[in-house]
VODOKOL-694578 format. One record per residue (C-alpha): residue number from 1; x negated, y negated, z. Coordinates in Angstrom, 1 decimal. Layout:
BEGIN
[NUM,[X,Y,Z]]
...
//
This chain:
BEGIN
[1,[21.0,-99.0,129.7]]
[2,[19.0,-100.1,132.7]]
[3,[21.0,-100.6,135.8]]
[4,[18.4,-101.5,138.6]]
[5,[19.3,-104.3,140.5]]
[6,[17.4,-107.7,140.0]]
[7,[14.8,-108.3,142.8]]
[8,[13.3,-111.8,144.1]]
[9,[10.0,-112.4,142.5]]
[10,[8.9,-115.4,144.4]]
[11,[10.1,-118.7,145.6]]
[12,[9.9,-121.8,143.1]]
[13,[6.9,-124.1,144.1]]
[14,[7.4,-127.8,144.4]]
[15,[6.7,-128.9,140.8]]
[16,[9.0,-126.1,139.6]]
[17,[11.8,-127.3,142.0]]
[18,[11.2,-130.7,140.4]]
[19,[12.4,-129.4,137.0]]
[20,[14.9,-126.9,138.5]]
[21,[16.7,-129.8,140.3]]
[22,[17.0,-131.9,137.2]]
[23,[18.4,-129.0,135.2]]
[24,[20.9,-128.4,137.8]]
[25,[22.1,-132.0,137.6]]
[26,[21.9,-131.9,133.8]]
[27,[19.1,-134.6,133.9]]
[28,[16.8,-132.5,131.6]]
[29,[17.6,-129.1,130.0]]
[30,[14.5,-127.8,128.0]]
[31,[11.1,-128.3,126.5]]
[32,[10.8,-126.8,123.1]]
[33,[8.3,-126.2,120.4]]
[34,[9.0,-125.5,116.9]]
[35,[6.5,-123.9,114.3]]
[36,[6.9,-123.3,110.9]]
[37,[5.9,-119.6,109.9]]
[38,[5.2,-118.4,106.5]]
[39,[4.4,-114.8,105.4]]
[40,[4.1,-113.0,101.9]]
[41,[7.5,-111.1,101.5]]
[42,[5.5,-108.2,100.2]]
[43,[4.0,-107.9,103.5]]
[44,[7.2,-108.2,105.4]]
[45,[8.8,-105.7,103.1]]
[46,[11.4,-107.9,101.9]]
[47,[13.4,-110.8,103.6]]
[48,[15.9,-108.6,105.4]]
[49,[13.0,-106.9,107.4]]
[50,[12.2,-110.1,109.2]]
[51,[15.0,-109.6,111.9]]
[52,[13.7,-106.2,113.1]]
[53,[10.1,-107.5,112.7]]
[54,[10.6,-110.4,114.8]]
[55,[12.7,-108.7,117.4]]
[56,[9.7,-106.2,118.2]]
[57,[7.3,-108.8,118.1]]
[58,[9.2,-111.0,120.6]]
[59,[9.6,-107.8,122.9]]
[60,[6.0,-107.2,123.1]]
[61,[5.6,-110.9,124.0]]
[62,[8.4,-110.8,126.9]]
[63,[6.5,-107.7,128.1]]
[64,[3.3,-109.4,128.3]]
[65,[4.6,-112.8,129.8]]
[66,[6.5,-112.1,133.2]]
[67,[7.8,-115.6,133.2]]
[68,[10.2,-114.7,130.2]]
[69,[12.0,-112.1,132.1]]
[70,[13.0,-114.1,135.3]]
[71,[16.3,-115.8,135.9]]
[72,[16.6,-118.8,138.5]]
[73,[18.6,-118.3,141.7]]
[74,[20.0,-121.2,143.9]]
[75,[18.7,-123.9,141.5]]
[76,[20.9,-126.5,142.9]]
[77,[19.8,-125.8,146.5]]
[78,[16.5,-127.0,148.2]]
[79,[15.1,-123.4,148.2]]
[80,[15.6,-121.9,144.6]]
[81,[13.6,-118.8,143.7]]
[82,[13.0,-116.6,140.6]]
[83,[14.7,-113.3,140.2]]
[84,[13.1,-110.7,138.4]]
[85,[15.7,-109.2,136.0]]
[86,[15.8,-105.4,135.3]]
[87,[16.6,-105.8,131.5]]
[88,[17.2,-108.6,128.8]]
[89,[19.7,-108.4,125.9]]
[90,[17.6,-109.8,123.2]]
[91,[20.6,-110.9,121.2]]
[92,[21.2,-113.5,123.7]]
[93,[17.8,-115.0,122.9]]
[94,[17.3,-114.9,119.3]]
[95,[19.6,-116.9,117.2]]
[96,[19.5,-116.9,113.2]]
[97,[20.4,-119.7,111.3]]
[98,[20.4,-120.2,107.3]]
[99,[19.7,-123.5,105.9]]
[100,[19.3,-124.6,102.2]]
[101,[15.8,-125.8,101.4]]
[102,[15.6,-129.5,100.2]]
[103,[13.1,-132.5,100.0]]
[104,[11.0,-132.4,103.3]]
[105,[12.7,-135.3,104.6]]
[106,[15.9,-133.9,104.3]]
[107,[15.0,-130.5,105.5]]
[108,[13.3,-132.1,108.5]]
[109,[16.5,-134.1,109.2]]
[110,[18.3,-130.9,109.3]]
[111,[15.8,-129.4,111.8]]
[112,[15.9,-132.2,113.9]]
[113,[19.9,-132.0,114.3]]
[114,[19.4,-128.7,115.4]]
[115,[16.7,-129.4,117.8]]
[116,[18.9,-132.3,119.2]]
[117,[22.1,-129.8,119.9]]
[118,[19.3,-127.2,121.5]]
[119,[18.1,-130.1,123.9]]
[120,[21.6,-131.1,125.0]]
[121,[22.7,-127.6,126.0]]
[122,[22.4,-126.1,129.7]]
[123,[21.3,-122.8,130.3]]
[124,[24.2,-120.5,130.8]]
[125,[24.3,-117.8,133.8]]
[126,[20.6,-118.9,134.8]]
[127,[20.7,-116.2,137.7]]
[128,[21.0,-113.4,135.3]]
[129,[19.6,-114.5,132.1]]
[130,[16.3,-115.8,131.6]]
[131,[16.5,-119.6,130.4]]
[132,[14.6,-119.4,127.0]]
[133,[15.8,-119.0,123.6]]
[134,[14.4,-118.8,120.0]]
[135,[16.4,-120.3,117.1]]
[136,[15.1,-119.0,113.7]]
[137,[15.9,-121.3,111.0]]
[138,[15.3,-119.5,107.6]]
[139,[15.2,-121.6,104.6]]
[140,[16.7,-120.4,101.3]]
[141,[13.7,-121.2,99.2]]
[142,[10.1,-122.1,99.6]]
[143,[7.5,-123.9,97.7]]
[144,[5.3,-120.7,97.1]]
[145,[7.4,-118.0,95.4]]
[146,[7.2,-114.5,96.8]]
[147,[6.7,-115.9,100.5]]
[148,[9.3,-116.5,103.2]]
[149,[9.3,-119.8,105.5]]
[150,[11.0,-120.0,108.8]]
[151,[11.1,-122.6,111.5]]
[152,[11.0,-120.8,114.8]]
[153,[12.1,-122.8,117.7]]
[154,[11.1,-121.9,121.3]]
[155,[13.1,-123.6,123.8]]
[156,[12.4,-123.0,127.6]]
[157,[13.6,-124.3,130.9]]
[158,[10.8,-126.5,132.2]]
[159,[10.5,-124.7,135.5]]
[160,[9.0,-121.7,133.9]]
[161,[7.0,-123.4,131.3]]
[162,[5.4,-126.6,130.0]]
[163,[4.3,-127.9,126.8]]
[164,[0.9,-126.0,126.7]]
[165,[2.9,-122.7,127.4]]
[166,[5.3,-123.3,124.5]]
[167,[2.1,-123.5,122.2]]
[168,[0.8,-120.4,124.1]]
[169,[4.0,-118.5,123.2]]
[170,[3.8,-119.1,119.6]]
[171,[0.1,-118.0,119.6]]
[172,[0.9,-114.8,121.2]]
[173,[3.8,-114.3,118.8]]
[174,[1.8,-115.0,115.8]]
[175,[-0.7,-112.4,117.1]]
[176,[1.8,-109.8,117.4]]
[177,[3.4,-110.5,114.1]]
[178,[0.0,-110.1,112.5]]
[179,[-0.9,-106.9,114.5]]
[180,[2.6,-105.1,114.4]]
[181,[3.0,-101.9,116.3]]
[182,[6.6,-101.1,116.2]]
[183,[9.2,-101.8,118.7]]
[184,[7.8,-101.0,122.1]]
[185,[9.1,-97.9,124.1]]
[186,[11.2,-100.1,126.6]]
[187,[13.4,-101.6,123.6]]
[188,[16.5,-99.9,122.9]]
[189,[18.6,-101.5,120.3]]
[190,[18.7,-105.3,121.5]]
[191,[18.1,-104.2,125.3]]
[192,[14.6,-104.7,126.7]]
[193,[13.9,-102.9,129.8]]
[194,[11.7,-105.2,132.0]]
[195,[11.6,-103.1,135.3]]
[196,[7.8,-102.6,134.9]]
[197,[6.9,-106.1,134.2]]
[198,[5.3,-107.8,137.3]]
[199,[2.6,-110.4,138.2]]
[200,[4.5,-113.6,138.0]]
[201,[2.0,-116.6,137.8]]
[202,[1.7,-118.3,141.1]]
[203,[2.8,-122.0,141.2]]
[204,[0.6,-124.7,140.5]]
[205,[0.1,-125.8,144.1]]
[206,[-1.5,-122.3,144.9]]
[207,[-3.9,-122.5,141.8]]
[208,[-5.0,-126.1,142.1]]
[209,[-6.4,-127.3,145.6]]
[210,[-4.8,-130.7,145.9]]
[211,[-6.5,-132.8,148.5]]
[212,[-4.7,-136.1,149.7]]
[213,[-6.3,-138.7,151.9]]
[214,[-4.2,-140.7,154.5]]
[215,[-5.0,-143.8,152.7]]
[216,[-3.4,-142.5,149.5]]
[217,[-0.5,-141.0,151.4]]
[218,[0.4,-144.2,153.2]]
[219,[0.1,-146.2,150.1]]
[220,[2.4,-143.9,148.3]]
[221,[4.9,-144.0,150.9]]
[222,[4.6,-147.7,151.6]]
[223,[5.2,-148.3,147.8]]
[224,[8.3,-146.0,147.5]]
[225,[9.8,-146.7,151.0]]
[226,[8.3,-150.2,152.3]]
[227,[10.4,-153.3,152.5]]
[228,[10.2,-155.4,149.3]]
[229,[9.8,-158.5,151.4]]
[230,[6.8,-157.1,153.1]]
[231,[5.0,-156.1,150.0]]
[232,[4.0,-159.4,148.7]]
[233,[4.7,-160.9,145.1]]
[234,[5.3,-158.0,142.8]]
[235,[4.3,-158.3,139.0]]
[236,[7.2,-158.6,136.5]]
[237,[9.1,-155.2,136.2]]
[238,[8.3,-153.4,132.9]]
[239,[10.8,-153.2,130.2]]
[240,[12.3,-149.7,130.2]]
[241,[15.6,-149.7,128.1]]
[242,[18.7,-149.8,130.1]]
[243,[19.0,-148.5,133.6]]
[244,[19.4,-144.8,134.5]]
[245,[22.7,-143.4,133.6]]
[246,[24.0,-139.8,133.4]]
[247,[26.3,-140.3,130.5]]
[248,[25.9,-140.0,127.6]]
[249,[23.2,-137.5,128.0]]
[250,[22.7,-136.9,124.3]]
[251,[19.5,-136.5,122.5]]
[252,[18.2,-138.2,119.8]]
[253,[14.8,-137.3,117.9]]
[254,[12.8,-138.8,115.1]]
[255,[9.7,-137.2,113.7]]
[256,[6.1,-138.6,112.5]]
[257,[4.0,-136.0,110.5]]
[258,[0.4,-136.4,109.8]]
[259,[-0.8,-134.2,106.8]]
[260,[-3.6,-131.8,107.2]]
[261,[-6.0,-133.7,104.8]]
[262,[-5.3,-136.7,107.1]]
[263,[-6.2,-135.4,110.3]]
[264,[-10.1,-135.1,110.2]]
[265,[-10.2,-138.8,109.2]]
[266,[-8.0,-139.9,112.1]]
[267,[-9.9,-137.8,114.5]]
[268,[-13.2,-139.0,113.2]]
[269,[-12.3,-142.5,113.5]]
[270,[-11.1,-142.1,117.1]]
[271,[-14.5,-140.8,117.9]]
[272,[-16.2,-143.7,116.2]]
[273,[-14.2,-146.2,118.6]]
[274,[-14.9,-144.1,121.6]]
[275,[-11.3,-142.7,122.1]]
[276,[-9.0,-139.9,121.4]]
[277,[-5.7,-139.4,119.6]]
[278,[-3.8,-139.8,122.8]]
[279,[-5.0,-143.2,123.8]]
[280,[-4.5,-144.5,120.2]]
[281,[-0.9,-143.5,120.3]]
[282,[-0.5,-145.2,123.2]]
[283,[-2.1,-148.5,121.8]]
[284,[-0.1,-147.9,118.5]]
[285,[3.3,-147.6,120.8]]
[286,[2.3,-150.8,122.5]]
[287,[1.6,-152.8,119.5]]
[288,[5.1,-151.7,117.9]]
[289,[7.3,-152.2,121.1]]
[290,[5.6,-155.8,121.5]]
[291,[7.0,-156.6,118.0]]
[292,[10.4,-154.7,118.3]]
[293,[11.5,-155.6,121.8]]
[294,[12.6,-159.2,122.1]]
[295,[10.0,-161.6,123.8]]
[296,[12.5,-162.7,126.7]]
[297,[13.2,-159.0,127.8]]
[298,[9.4,-157.7,127.7]]
[299,[7.4,-159.2,130.5]]
[300,[5.5,-156.0,130.9]]
[301,[5.5,-152.3,129.7]]
[302,[4.6,-149.0,131.7]]
[303,[3.5,-145.8,130.4]]
[304,[2.7,-142.4,131.6]]
[305,[0.6,-139.6,130.3]]
[306,[1.1,-135.8,131.2]]
[307,[-2.3,-134.3,132.3]]
[308,[-2.8,-130.6,131.9]]
[309,[-4.2,-128.9,135.2]]
[310,[-5.4,-125.8,133.8]]
[311,[-9.0,-127.0,133.8]]
[312,[-8.7,-127.5,137.3]]
[313,[-7.4,-124.0,138.5]]
[314,[-9.7,-122.5,141.0]]
[315,[-8.5,-118.7,141.0]]
[316,[-11.1,-116.9,138.8]]
[317,[-8.2,-114.5,137.7]]
[318,[-5.8,-116.9,136.7]]
[319,[-8.5,-119.7,135.1]]
[320,[-8.3,-120.8,131.5]]
[321,[-6.4,-122.8,129.2]]
[322,[-4.0,-119.8,128.3]]
[323,[-2.4,-119.6,131.8]]
[324,[1.5,-119.5,131.3]]
[325,[3.5,-121.7,133.7]]
[326,[3.9,-125.2,134.8]]
[327,[0.5,-126.8,135.4]]
[328,[0.7,-130.5,134.7]]
[329,[0.2,-133.8,136.4]]
[330,[0.7,-137.4,135.2]]
[331,[-1.0,-140.9,135.4]]
[332,[0.5,-144.3,134.6]]
[333,[-0.7,-147.4,132.9]]
[334,[0.7,-150.9,133.0]]
[335,[0.4,-153.4,130.3]]
[336,[1.1,-157.2,131.4]]
[337,[2.5,-160.2,129.8]]
[338,[-0.7,-161.6,128.2]]
[339,[-1.6,-158.2,126.5]]
[340,[2.0,-157.9,125.2]]
[341,[1.8,-161.6,123.7]]
[342,[-1.7,-160.7,122.1]]
[343,[0.1,-157.6,120.5]]
[344,[3.1,-159.4,119.3]]
[345,[1.2,-162.5,117.8]]
[346,[-0.4,-160.0,115.7]]
[347,[-3.6,-158.1,117.2]]
[348,[-6.8,-157.8,115.1]]
[349,[-8.1,-154.3,114.3]]
[350,[-10.8,-154.5,117.3]]
[351,[-8.2,-155.4,119.8]]
[352,[-6.2,-152.4,119.1]]
[353,[-9.2,-150.0,119.2]]
[354,[-10.4,-151.9,122.3]]
[355,[-7.2,-151.1,124.1]]
[356,[-7.3,-147.4,123.0]]
[357,[-10.9,-147.1,124.2]]
[358,[-10.2,-148.7,127.6]]
[359,[-7.3,-146.2,128.0]]
[360,[-9.7,-143.4,127.3]]
[361,[-12.0,-144.7,130.0]]
[362,[-9.3,-145.2,132.5]]
[363,[-8.0,-141.3,131.8]]
[364,[-11.4,-140.2,132.3]]
[365,[-11.9,-142.0,135.5]]
[366,[-8.5,-140.5,136.6]]
[367,[-9.6,-137.1,135.2]]
[368,[-12.8,-137.4,137.6]]
[369,[-10.6,-137.7,140.6]]
[370,[-8.3,-134.9,139.9]]
[371,[-7.1,-133.1,142.2]]
[372,[-7.8,-135.4,144.8]]
[373,[-5.1,-137.9,145.8]]
[374,[-2.8,-136.6,143.0]]
[375,[0.8,-137.4,143.2]]
[376,[1.8,-133.6,142.5]]
[377,[0.2,-132.8,145.9]]
[378,[3.1,-134.9,147.5]]
[379,[6.1,-133.2,145.8]]
[380,[6.6,-131.0,148.7]]
[381,[7.3,-134.3,150.8]]
[382,[10.6,-134.5,149.0]]
[383,[13.2,-132.5,151.2]]
[384,[16.4,-133.1,149.2]]
[385,[15.8,-133.2,145.3]]
[386,[19.4,-133.5,144.3]]
[387,[19.7,-136.7,146.6]]
[388,[16.2,-137.9,145.1]]
[389,[17.6,-138.0,141.5]]
[390,[21.1,-139.2,142.3]]
[391,[19.7,-142.1,144.0]]
[392,[18.0,-143.2,140.8]]
[393,[21.3,-143.7,138.9]]
[394,[21.9,-147.1,138.1]]
[395,[18.1,-148.2,139.0]]
[396,[15.6,-149.0,136.3]]
[397,[13.3,-146.4,134.8]]
[398,[9.6,-146.5,136.0]]
[399,[8.1,-145.9,132.6]]
[400,[8.7,-147.6,129.0]]
[401,[7.2,-144.6,127.1]]
[402,[5.4,-141.3,127.7]]
[403,[2.8,-139.9,125.2]]
[404,[2.4,-136.0,125.8]]
[405,[-0.3,-134.3,123.5]]
[406,[-0.4,-130.6,124.0]]
[407,[-3.4,-130.2,121.5]]
[408,[-3.8,-127.6,118.8]]
[409,[-3.0,-124.0,118.4]]
[410,[-4.5,-121.6,116.1]]
[411,[-2.1,-120.9,113.4]]
[412,[-4.3,-118.8,111.2]]
[413,[-4.8,-121.2,108.6]]
[414,[-8.8,-121.4,109.1]]
[415,[-9.4,-117.6,108.9]]
[416,[-11.6,-115.8,106.3]]
[417,[-10.5,-115.3,102.8]]
[418,[-9.8,-111.5,103.7]]
[419,[-7.2,-112.4,106.0]]
[420,[-5.3,-114.6,104.1]]
[421,[-2.4,-112.3,103.6]]
[422,[-0.9,-112.5,107.2]]
[423,[1.5,-114.8,109.0]]
[424,[0.5,-118.2,109.2]]
[425,[1.8,-121.1,111.3]]
[426,[1.9,-124.3,109.3]]
[427,[3.0,-127.0,111.8]]
[428,[4.0,-127.4,115.5]]
[429,[6.4,-130.0,116.9]]
[430,[6.8,-130.1,120.6]]
[431,[9.9,-132.1,121.6]]
[432,[11.8,-133.0,124.8]]
[433,[15.2,-134.1,124.9]]
[434,[17.3,-136.7,126.8]]
[435,[15.8,-137.3,130.0]]
[436,[18.0,-139.0,132.4]]
[437,[15.5,-140.3,134.8]]
[438,[12.2,-140.4,132.7]]
[439,[10.6,-142.6,130.4]]
[440,[12.8,-144.7,127.9]]
[441,[11.1,-142.9,124.8]]
[442,[8.9,-139.9,124.8]]
[443,[6.2,-139.4,122.1]]
[444,[5.0,-135.8,122.0]]
[445,[2.1,-134.7,119.9]]
[446,[1.2,-131.1,118.8]]
[447,[-1.1,-129.8,116.1]]
[448,[-2.4,-126.6,114.3]]
[449,[-5.9,-126.0,113.6]]
[450,[-6.8,-126.8,110.1]]
[451,[-3.0,-128.1,109.7]]
[452,[-0.9,-131.0,110.3]]
[453,[-0.2,-132.9,113.5]]
[454,[3.6,-133.4,114.3]]
[455,[4.8,-136.2,116.7]]
[456,[8.5,-136.0,117.8]]
[457,[9.9,-139.1,119.5]]
[458,[12.7,-138.4,121.8]]
[459,[15.2,-140.7,123.8]]
[460,[18.6,-140.6,125.4]]
[461,[21.5,-142.0,123.3]]
[462,[22.2,-145.5,124.2]]
[463,[19.2,-146.1,126.6]]
[464,[17.1,-147.6,124.0]]
[465,[18.4,-149.4,120.7]]
[466,[18.3,-147.2,117.7]]
[467,[16.6,-149.8,115.8]]
[468,[13.7,-149.9,118.2]]
[469,[12.8,-146.6,118.0]]
[470,[13.2,-146.3,114.3]]
[471,[10.8,-149.1,114.1]]
[472,[8.4,-147.4,116.4]]
[473,[8.6,-144.2,114.3]]
[474,[8.0,-146.3,111.1]]
[475,[4.9,-148.1,112.5]]
[476,[3.3,-145.1,113.8]]
[477,[3.8,-143.2,110.5]]
[478,[2.3,-146.2,108.5]]
[479,[-0.7,-146.9,110.8]]
[480,[-1.7,-143.0,110.8]]
[481,[-1.1,-142.9,107.2]]
[482,[-3.4,-145.5,106.5]]
[483,[-6.0,-144.4,109.1]]
[484,[-5.6,-140.9,107.2]]
[485,[-6.6,-142.5,104.0]]
[486,[-9.6,-144.0,105.6]]
[487,[-8.2,-147.6,105.6]]
[488,[-7.8,-150.1,108.6]]
[489,[-4.9,-149.4,111.0]]
[490,[-3.4,-152.8,109.9]]
[491,[-3.5,-154.8,106.8]]
[492,[-6.1,-157.4,107.2]]
//
């Protein structure tokens, strides 16, 4: 048993404090990525062997990723810090659930129920236990006899990992499963010795060189703090569901899936219209909400898009898209009454694609300026995050929806014929739970190279009418299905 005392790894950076302060208030619990793994039982050595195989693989991942062996001390203060823990009890981090297999829709509903529960749980004993967990859902039967199929949910505190990091976790876990070397020497039973783990990734403020002009700073401060009566006539406020409320903080999720055969056609259609999947999703959400939200309520909509900052990391040793941590910024777009009216009255195919293409161009212009005059460069200006969040209760949200696309991971589906017998990842679902002070609805996309795309819709129960989000999910599924069959987005 390891008895060394925990040591301070480093203080949290401003972006990490942004997330730790939300967790301290129960405003946001975790980000999760659920991957469906399959493996031939003959290679695994029988279904019962999976527990030992997975535990050994997870242990090796933890030893390679320093963020997975830290706790957070003082998360409800203005100066929290990461604690490097001397050991981890993996029994506290790997949960096993057995579920009967069923029709895909029923099975997915069962999985979403598990995810909703996970998103609603605060991390316990966060100073002495790293805030992450694997939930392994074992399905009794699988479509291919002789193989095992499991859904592995990786849920993690947002202060130690962003969406892309969750994908990196699964990529590394898959590699360990396909290159087994047995339990590491540091593992004794379920206890993993982490005393020699070091090298916690620096905060994004040290990796990305943010630059702020005084004009940007003054505009931002004036917009946030300036008297309304001095700011001139303001455009109509966007519809963002009900005002910010702490309770009930229950997560609701829906799932939209794009089968593997449809993905190339959808991406090709996006390229043909000078856009990409993320702007297309924004355009389709706009069309749907314009139809489902009553006319008298929706004078404007506002959307946000998280942007990966890994391409802007300047430190050579930390560069690359595989960097673990929180490396993200965001951009916003507003849709006015005339645009909404066009969408509500029945847009043409060309009008939808034009919105998607325009959004792509505006995102490109934003990226061309990053990291100059970026809002993430001003997070350190907030002195009391607890006060900041609590002041938002009872006020409108800033965004109607958020589209987060973490891209694709390599699940081994495109490997050569000689490598077809290993572990595979069939799909990836990135999800976010109830976000008390965030967008009314989150739309989260993730894919597997050569496989399908999963799109999880998340919202806080009671903030948006269930019928609206169900209608949105149905609209997205219908449009993407049509596009995946080579048809128009909408019926002509």
